[in-house]
C-alpha positions as protocol buffer text, in pm:
chain_id: "A"
residue {
  index: 1
  type: MET
  ca { x: 0 y: 0 z: 0 }
}
residue {
  index: 2
  type: ASN
  ca { x: 144 y: 338 z: -104 }
}
residue {
  index: 3
  type: LYS
  ca { x: 159 y: 591 z: 174 }
}
residue {
  index: 4
  type: VAL
  ca { x: 14 y: 940 z: 144 }
}
residue {
  index: 5
  type: ARG
  ca { x: 312 y: 1174 z: 128 }
}
residue {
  index: 6
  type: VAL
  ca { x: 256 y: 1492 z: 329 }
}
residue {
  index: 7
  type: ALA
  ca { x: 452 y: 1819 z: 348 }
}
residue {
  index: 8
  type: ILE
  ca { x: 395 y: 2102 z: 595 }
}
residue {
  index: 9
  type: ALA
  ca { x: 460 y: 2477 z: 593 }
}
residue {
  index: 10
  type: ASP
  ca { x: 416 y: 2668 z: 917 }
}
residue {
  index: 11
  type: ASP
  ca { x: 633 y: 2939 z: 1070 }
}
residue {
  index: 12
  type: HIS
  ca { x: 542 y: 2842 z: 1427 }
}
residue {
  index: 13
  type: LYS
  ca { x: 790 y: 2564 z: 1501 }
}
residue {
  index: 14
  type: ILE
  ca { x: 599 y: 2410 z: 1788 }
}
residue {
  index: 15
  type: PHE
  ca { x: 277 y: 2389 z: 1587 }
}
residue {
  index: 16
  type: GLY
  ca { x: 459 y: 2263 z: 1279 }
}
residue {
  index: 17
  type: GLN
  ca { x: 641 y: 1996 z: 1476 }
}
residue {
  index: 18
  type: SER
  ca { x: 321 y: 1889 z: 1653 }
}
residue {
  index: 19
  type: LEU
  ca { x: 148 y: 1865 z: 1318 }
}
residue {
  index: 20
  type: GLY
  ca { x: 436 y: 1660 z: 1186 }
}
residue {
  index: 21
  type: MET
  ca { x: 413 y: 1421 z: 1481 }
}
residue {
  index: 22
  type: LEU
  ca { x: 40 y: 1378 z: 1416 }
}
residue {
  index: 23
  type: ILE
  ca { x: 106 y: 1294 z: 1051 }
}
residue {
  index: 24
  type: GLN
  ca { x: 377 y: 1045 z: 1148 }
}
residue {
  index: 25
  type: SER
  ca { x: 143 y: 877 z: 1397 }
}
residue {
  index: 26
  type: VAL
  ca { x: -86 y: 763 z: 1113 }
}
residue {
  index: 27
  type: ASP
  ca { x: 47 y: 447 z: 950 }
}
residue {
  index: 28
  type: GLU
  ca { x: -80 y: 535 z: 603 }
}
residue {
  index: 29
  type: PHE
  ca { x: 88 y: 879 z: 604 }
}
residue {
  index: 30
  type: GLU
  ca { x: 450 y: 967 z: 535 }
}
residue {
  index: 31
  type: LEU
  ca { x: 595 y: 1304 z: 639 }
}
residue {
  index: 32
  type: LEU
  ca { x: 833 y: 1437 z: 374 }
}
residue {
  index: 33
  type: PHE
  ca { x: 938 y: 1767 z: 530 }
}
residue {
  index: 34
  type: ILE
  ca { x: 836 y: 2068 z: 741 }
}
residue {
  index: 35
  type: ALA
  ca { x: 908 y: 2417 z: 605 }
}
residue {
  index: 36
  type: GLU
  ca { x: 905 y: 2746 z: 796 }
}
residue {
  index: 37
  type: ASN
  ca { x: 757 y: 2964 z: 520 }
}
residue {
  index: 38
  type: GLY
  ca { x: 662 y: 2959 z: 153 }
}
residue {
  index: 39
  type: LEU
  ca { x: 1012 y: 3016 z: 18 }
}
residue {
  index: 40
  type: ASP
  ca { x: 1152 y: 2747 z: 245 }
}
residue {
  index: 41
  type: PHE
  ca { x: 877 y: 2512 z: 124 }
}
residue {
  index: 42
  type: LEU
  ca { x: 970 y: 2568 z: -241 }
}
residue {
  index: 43
  type: GLU
  ca { x: 1338 y: 2503 z: -168 }
}
residue {
  index: 44
  type: LYS
  ca { x: 1264 y: 2185 z: 24 }
}
residue {
  index: 45
  type: LEU
  ca { x: 1023 y: 2076 z: -248 }
}
residue {
  index: 46
  type: LYS
  ca { x: 1307 y: 2092 z: -502 }
}
residue {
  index: 47
  type: ALA
  ca { x: 1529 y: 1877 z: -280 }
}
residue {
  index: 48
  type: ALA
  ca { x: 1258 y: 1626 z: -183 }
}
residue {
  index: 49
  type: PRO
  ca { x: 1297 y: 1272 z: -324 }
}
residue {
  index: 50
  type: HIS
  ca { x: 926 y: 1264 z: -409 }
}
residue {
  index: 51
  type: LEU
  ca { x: 650 y: 1513 z: -477 }
}
residue {
  index: 52
  type: PRO
  ca { x: 411 y: 1534 z: -182 }
}
residue {
  index: 53
  type: ASP
  ca { x: 55 y: 1415 z: -237 }
}
residue {
  index: 54
  type: VAL
  ca { x: -88 y: 1663 z: 12 }
}
residue {
  index: 55
  type: ALA
  ca { x: 49 y: 1989 z: 152 }
}
residue {
  index: 56
  type: LEU
  ca { x: -66 y: 2149 z: 477 }
}
residue {
  index: 57
  type: LEU
  ca { x: -7 y: 2524 z: 448 }
}
residue {
  index: 58
  type: ASP
  ca { x: -41 y: 2792 z: 712 }
}
residue {
  index: 59
  type: ILE
  ca { x: -177 y: 3119 z: 573 }
}
residue {
  index: 60
  type: ASP
  ca { x: 25 y: 3362 z: 788 }
}
residue {
  index: 61
  type: MET
  ca { x: 397 y: 3313 z: 717 }
}
residue {
  index: 62
  type: PRO
  ca { x: 686 y: 3556 z: 655 }
}
residue {
  index: 63
  type: PHE
  ca { x: 866 y: 3593 z: 319 }
}
residue {
  index: 64
  type: MET
  ca { x: 592 y: 3409 z: 131 }
}
residue {
  index: 65
  type: ASN
  ca { x: 253 y: 3343 z: 291 }
}
residue {
  index: 66
  type: GLY
  ca { x: 26 y: 3047 z: 234 }
}
residue {
  index: 67
  type: ILE
  ca { x: -203 y: 3234 z: -5 }
}
residue {
  index: 68
  type: GLU
  ca { x: 80 y: 3309 z: -250 }
}
residue {
  index: 69
  type: LEU
  ca { x: 233 y: 2965 z: -203 }
}
residue {
  index: 70
  type: ASN
  ca { x: -104 y: 2805 z: -281 }
}
residue {
  index: 71
  type: ARG
  ca { x: -124 y: 3004 z: -605 }
}
residue {
  index: 72
  type: GLN
  ca { x: 229 y: 2918 z: -712 }
}
residue {
  index: 73
  type: LEU
  ca { x: 192 y: 2549 z: -634 }
}
residue {
  index: 74
  type: HIS
  ca { x: -136 y: 2528 z: -823 }
}
residue {
  index: 75
  type: LYS
  ca { x: 37 y: 2666 z: -1132 }
}
residue {
  index: 76
  type: SER
  ca { x: 362 y: 2468 z: -1108 }
}
residue {
  index: 77
  type: LYS
  ca { x: 244 y: 2147 z: -936 }
}
residue {
  index: 78
  type: PRO
  ca { x: -132 y: 2117 z: -1000 }
}
residue {
  index: 79
  type: GLU
  ca { x: -126 y: 1751 z: -898 }
}
residue {
  index: 80
  type: LEU
  ca { x: -23 y: 1853 z: -543 }
}
residue {
  index: 81
  type: LYS
  ca { x: -339 y: 1886 z: -332 }
}
residue {
  index: 82
  type: ILE
  ca { x: -341 y: 2166 z: -78 }
}
residue {
  index: 83
  type: ILE
  ca { x: -509 y: 2201 z: 261 }
}
residue {
  index: 84
  type: MET
  ca { x: -498 y: 2553 z: 403 }
}
residue {
  index: 85
  type: LEU
  ca { x: -470 y: 2600 z: 780 }
}
residue {
  index: 86
  type: SER
  ca { x: -552 y: 2927 z: 951 }
}
residue {
  index: 87
  type: VAL
  ca { x: -682 y: 3102 z: 1260 }
}
residue {
  index: 88
  type: HIS
  ca { x: -873 y: 3332 z: 1023 }
}
residue {
  index: 89
  type: LEU
  ca { x: -1229 y: 3223 z: 951 }
}
residue {
  index: 90
  type: GLU
  ca { x: -1347 y: 3510 z: 730 }
}
residue {
  index: 91
  type: GLU
  ca { x: -1588 y: 3391 z: 462 }
}
residue {
  index: 92
  type: GLU
  ca { x: -1420 y: 3582 z: 179 }
}
residue {
  index: 93
  type: LEU
  ca { x: -1076 y: 3447 z: 268 }
}
residue {
  index: 94
  type: ILE
  ca { x: -1199 y: 3087 z: 268 }
}
residue {
  index: 95
  type: THR
  ca { x: -1369 y: 3141 z: -68 }
}
residue {
  index: 96
  type: GLN
  ca { x: -1057 y: 3306 z: -210 }
}
residue {
  index: 97
  type: VAL
  ca { x: -820 y: 3021 z: -131 }
}
residue {
  index: 98
  type: ILE
  ca { x: -1067 y: 2763 z: -269 }
}
residue {
  index: 99
  type: ASP
  ca { x: -1096 y: 2976 z: -584 }
}
residue {
  index: 100
  type: ASP
  ca { x: -716 y: 2982 z: -601 }
}
residue {
  index: 101
  type: GLY
  ca { x: -699 y: 2603 z: -604 }
}
residue {
  index: 102
  type: ALA
  ca { x: -693 y: 2481 z: -244 }
}
residue {
  index: 103
  type: ALA
  ca { x: -869 y: 2149 z: -188 }
}
residue {
  index: 104
  type: SER
  ca { x: -967 y: 2221 z: 173 }
}
residue {
  index: 105
  type: TYR
  ca { x: -962 y: 2485 z: 446 }
}
residue {
  index: 106
  type: LEU
  ca { x: -930 y: 2401 z: 815 }
}
residue {
  index: 107
  type: ALA
  ca { x: -920 y: 2607 z: 1131 }
}
residue {
  index: 108
  type: LYS
  ca { x: -591 y: 2557 z: 1315 }
}
residue {
  index: 109
  type: ASN
  ca { x: -783 y: 2457 z: 1627 }
}
residue {
  index: 110
  type: CYS
  ca { x: -971 y: 2177 z: 1450 }
}
residue {
  index: 111
  type: ASP
  ca { x: -985 y: 1830 z: 1601 }
}
residue {
  index: 112
  type: LYS
  ca { x: -702 y: 1597 z: 1502 }
}
residue {
  index: 113
  type: GLU
  ca { x: -963 y: 1353 z: 1369 }
}
residue {
  index: 114
  type: ASP
  ca { x: -1093 y: 1622 z: 1135 }
}
residue {
  index: 115
  type: LEU
  ca { x: -743 y: 1694 z: 1005 }
}
residue {
  index: 116
  type: ILE
  ca { x: -666 y: 1325 z: 948 }
}
residue {
  index: 117
  type: LYS
  ca { x: -999 y: 1286 z: 766 }
}
residue {
  index: 118
  type: ALA
  ca { x: -919 y: 1593 z: 555 }
}
residue {
  index: 119
  type: VAL
  ca { x: -585 y: 1449 z: 443 }
}
residue {
  index: 120
  type: ARG
  ca { x: -747 y: 1118 z: 354 }
}
residue {
  index: 121
  type: MET
  ca { x: -1038 y: 1277 z: 166 }
}
residue {
  index: 122
  type: VAL
  ca { x: -824 y: 1529 z: -20 }
}
residue {
  index: 123
  type: TYR
  ca { x: -591 y: 1252 z: -129 }
}
residue {
  index: 124
  type: SER
  ca { x: -866 y: 1014 z: -241 }
}
residue {
  index: 125
  type: GLU
  ca { x: -1144 y: 1248 z: -358 }
}
residue {
  index: 126
  type: GLY
  ca { x: -966 y: 1575 z: -435 }
}
residue {
  index: 127
  type: PHE
  ca { x: -1145 y: 1787 z: -176 }
}
residue {
  index: 128
  type: TYR
  ca { x: -1270 y: 1801 z: 181 }
}
residue {
  index: 129
  type: ILE
  ca { x: -1516 y: 2064 z: 297 }
}
residue {
  index: 130
  type: ASN
  ca { x: -1638 y: 2045 z: 656 }
}
residue {
  index: 131
  type: GLN
  ca { x: -1935 y: 2225 z: 809 }
}
residue {
  index: 132
  type: LEU
  ca { x: -1729 y: 2533 z: 897 }
}
residue {
  index: 133
  type: THR
  ca { x: -1619 y: 2578 z: 538 }
}
residue {
  index: 134
  type: LEU
  ca { x: -1962 y: 2495 z: 399 }
}
residue {
  index: 135
  type: ARG
  ca { x: -2122 y: 2768 z: 610 }
}
residue {
  index: 136
  type: ALA
  ca { x: -1857 y: 3018 z: 505 }
}
residue {
  index: 137
  type: LEU
  ca { x: -1888 y: 2934 z: 134 }
}
residue {
  index: 138
  type: THR
  ca { x: -2266 y: 2952 z: 150 }
}
residue {
  index: 139
  type: ALA
  ca { x: -2268 y: 3289 z: 326 }
}
residue {
  index: 140
  type: ALA
  ca { x: -2009 y: 3432 z: 88 }
}
residue {
  index: 141
  type: ALA
  ca { x: -2203 y: 3301 z: -214 }
}
residue {
  index: 142
  type: LYS
  ca { x: -2527 y: 3464 z: -94 }
}
residue {
  index: 143
  type: ALA
  ca { x: -2351 y: 3796 z: -37 }
}
residue {
  index: 144
  type: ARG
  ca { x: -2186 y: 3778 z: -378 }
}
residue {
  index: 145
  type: ASN
  ca { x: -2511 y: 3693 z: -557 }
}
residue {
  index: 146
  type: LYS
  ca { x: -2691 y: 3987 z: -395 }
}
residue {
  index: 147
  type: SER
  ca { x: -2425 y: 4238 z: -495 }
}
residue {
  index: 148
  type: SER
  ca { x: -2349 y: 4107 z: -845 }
}
residue {
  index: 149
  type: LYS
  ca { x: -2538 y: 4092 z: -1170 }
}
residue {
  index: 150
  type: LYS
  ca { x: -2765 y: 3796 z: -1228 }
}
residue {
  index: 151
  type: LEU
  ca { x: -2566 y: 3482 z: -1293 }
}
residue {
  index: 152
  type: LYS
  ca { x: -2585 y: 3319 z: -1633 }
}
residue {
  index: 153
  type: PRO
  ca { x: -2860 y: 3054 z: -1621 }
}
residue {
  index: 154
  type: VAL
  ca { x: -2695 y: 2726 z: -1532 }
}
residue {
  index: 155
  type: HIS
  ca { x: -2916 y: 2523 z: -1767 }
}
residue {
  index: 156
  type: GLU
  ca { x: -2744 y: 2699 z: -2058 }
}
residue {
  index: 157
  type: THR
  ca { x: -2406 y: 2555 z: -1963 }
}
residue {
  index: 158
  type: LEU
  ca { x: -2470 y: 2229 z: -1777 }
}
residue {
  index: 159
  type: THR
  ca { x: -2660 y: 1925 z: -1899 }
}
residue {
  index: 160
  type: GLU
  ca { x: -2898 y: 1735 z: -1676 }
}
residue {
  index: 161
  type: ARG
  ca { x: -2647 y: 1451 z: -1645 }
}
residue {
  index: 162
  type: GLU
  ca { x: -2365 y: 1692 z: -1558 }
}
residue {
  index: 163
  type: ARG
  ca { x: -2579 y: 1843 z: -1283 }
}
residue {
  index: 164
  type: ALA
  ca { x: -2651 y: 1495 z: -1150 }
}
residue {
  index: 165
  type: VAL
  ca { x: -2279 y: 1416 z: -1143 }
}
residue {
  index: 166
  type: LEU
  ca { x: -2206 y: 1750 z: -978 }
}
residue {
  index: 167
  type: ASP
  ca { x: -2464 y: 1684 z: -706 }
}
residue {
  index: 168
  type: LEU
  ca { x: -2308 y: 1346 z: -628 }
}
residue {
  index: 169
  type: ILE
  ca { x: -1958 y: 1497 z: -624 }
}
residue {
  index: 170
  type: CYS
  ca { x: -2080 y: 1749 z: -366 }
}
residue {
  index: 171
  type: LYS
  ca { x: -2214 y: 1459 z: -160 }
}
residue {
  index: 172
  type: GLU
  ca { x: -1860 y: 1311 z: -158 }
}
residue {
  index: 173
  type: PHE
  ca { x: -1925 y: 1010 z: -381 }
}
residue {
  index: 174
  type: ASN
  ca { x: -1620 y: 896 z: -578 }
}
residue {
  index: 175
  type: ASN
  ca { x: -1615 y: 818 z: -951 }
}
residue {
  index: 176
  type: ALA
  ca { x: -1686 y: 447 z: -907 }
}
residue {
  index: 177
  type: GLU
  ca { x: -1980 y: 515 z: -675 }
}
residue {
  index: 178
  type: ILE
  ca { x: -2123 y: 779 z: -909 }
}
residue {
  index: 179
  type: ALA
  ca { x: -2094 y: 537 z: -1200 }
}
residue {
  index: 180
  type: GLN
  ca { x: -2288 y: 274 z: -1006 }
}
residue {
  index: 181
  type: ILE
  ca { x: -2560 y: 517 z: -897 }
}
residue {
  index: 182
  type: LEU
  ca { x: -2613 y: 658 z: -1248 }
}
residue {
  index: 183
  type: PHE
  ca { x: -2561 y: 326 z: -1429 }
}
residue {
  index: 184
  type: ILE
  ca { x: -2277 y: 459 z: -1642 }
}
residue {
  index: 185
  type: SER
  ca { x: -1908 y: 371 z: -1676 }
}
residue {
  index: 186
  type: VAL
  ca { x: -1633 y: 521 z: -1464 }
}
residue {
  index: 187
  type: ARG
  ca { x: -1478 y: 663 z: -1781 }
}
residue {
  index: 188
  type: THR
  ca { x: -1804 y: 842 z: -1857 }
}
residue {
  index: 189
  type: VAL
  ca { x: -1807 y: 989 z: -1507 }
}
residue {
  index: 190
  type: GLU
  ca { x: -1450 y: 1110 z: -1556 }
}
residue {
  index: 191
  type: GLY
  ca { x: -1559 y: 1271 z: -1882 }
}
residue {
  index: 192
  type: HIS
  ca { x: -1847 y: 1452 z: -1712 }
}
residue {
  index: 193
  type: ARG
  ca { x: -1615 y: 1565 z: -1432 }
}
residue {
  index: 194
  type: ASN
  ca { x: -1367 y: 1708 z: -1683 }
}
residue {
  index: 195
  type: ASN
  ca { x: -1648 y: 1882 z: -1871 }
}
residue {
  index: 196
  type: LEU
  ca { x: -1770 y: 2031 z: -1545 }
}
residue {
  index: 197
  type: LEU
  ca { x: -1425 y: 2166 z: -1464 }
}
residue {
  index: 198
  type: THR
  ca { x: -1405 y: 2328 z: -1808 }
}
residue {
  index: 199
  type: LYS
  ca { x: -1758 y: 2470 z: -1817 }
}
residue {
  index: 200
  type: THR
  ca { x: -1745 y: 2610 z: -1464 }
}
residue {
  index: 201
  type: ASN
  ca { x: -1384 y: 2730 z: -1496 }
}
residue {
  index: 202
  type: SER
  ca { x: -1307 y: 2548 z: -1171 }
}
residue {
  index: 203
  type: ARG
  ca { x: -948 y: 2466 z: -1076 }
}
residue {
  index: 204
  type: ASN
  ca { x: -1030 y: 2139 z: -901 }
}
residue {
  index: 205
  type: THR
  ca { x: -1307 y: 1940 z: -733 }
}
residue {
  index: 206
  type: ALA
  ca { x: -1331 y: 2185 z: -443 }
}
residue {
  index: 207
  type: GLY
  ca { x: -1394 y: 2454 z: -702 }
}
residue {
  index: 208
  type: LEU
  ca { x: -1683 y: 2250 z: -841 }
}
residue {
  index: 209
  type: VAL
  ca { x: -1840 y: 2235 z: -496 }
}
residue {
  index: 210
  type: LEU
  ca { x: -1800 y: 2611 z: -464 }
}
residue {
  index: 211
  type: PHE
  ca { x: -1965 y: 2658 z: -805 }
}
residue {
  index: 212
  type: ALA
  ca { x: -2257 y: 2437 z: -704 }
}
residue {
  index: 213
  type: ILE
  ca { x: -2310 y: 2636 z: -384 }
}
residue {
  index: 214
  type: ARG
  ca { x: -2290 y: 2969 z: -566 }
}
residue {
  index: 215
  type: HIS
  ca { x: -2545 y: 2861 z: -824 }
}
residue {
  index: 216
  type: GLN
  ca { x: -2774 y: 2695 z: -568 }
}
residue {
  index: 217
  type: LEU
  ca { x: -2727 y: 2354 z: -728 }
}
residue {
  index: 218
  type: PHE
  ca { x: -2634 y: 2195 z: -397 }
}
residue {
  index: 219
  type: GLU
  ca { x: -2834 y: 2232 z: -78 }
}
residue {
  index: 220
  type: VAL
  ca { x: -2586 y: 2260 z: 205 }
}
residue {
  index: 221
  type: PRO
  ca { x: -2680 y: 2041 z: 506 }
}
residue {
  index: 222
  type: LEU
  ca { x: -2620 y: 2300 z: 779 }
}
């Protein structure tokens, strides 16, 4: 069984080391390195023997913060899935980092079980959005829709089958499960997922969930 390779960036050494110990305590995880800021992360990434599968990035760091690092990594290493960690819980900030390509957003005081679940889900499904993030995304979407021009009707861009696939993605079903539910092949599901990414201009699966919330295609279970 291949282990999930994890890298960490956090300028608070005690927190970073504690996070590293938590990652190492899970048999299926492998800690590659801990960086102290964004620039340090990029240097250690170059020297690492393998590309991490998942990166845990603090937002507030000197020299290069997590927001900028997230953007750079999404451009240069799009296969690297990113979980943002922060003490900041502002709705617009959470929406911004998801828009920029992050696969998940967690409060730094979250339960260790929630963090472990996030790493597993981001690795296997491409995103993890807990109730905190769902509430923030929903509130930000409502505020945005009130202040912006009317959104282009979704039915003009998405087919009925694509909306069905999108709904199941939001409910955290994987490709194989979606294929079974809709009685189609896994390859067809992958095709619909790729079409959804293109049509919605989403960077990743988390972006699809954000799109669904913004366009009221997914009823958030608050």
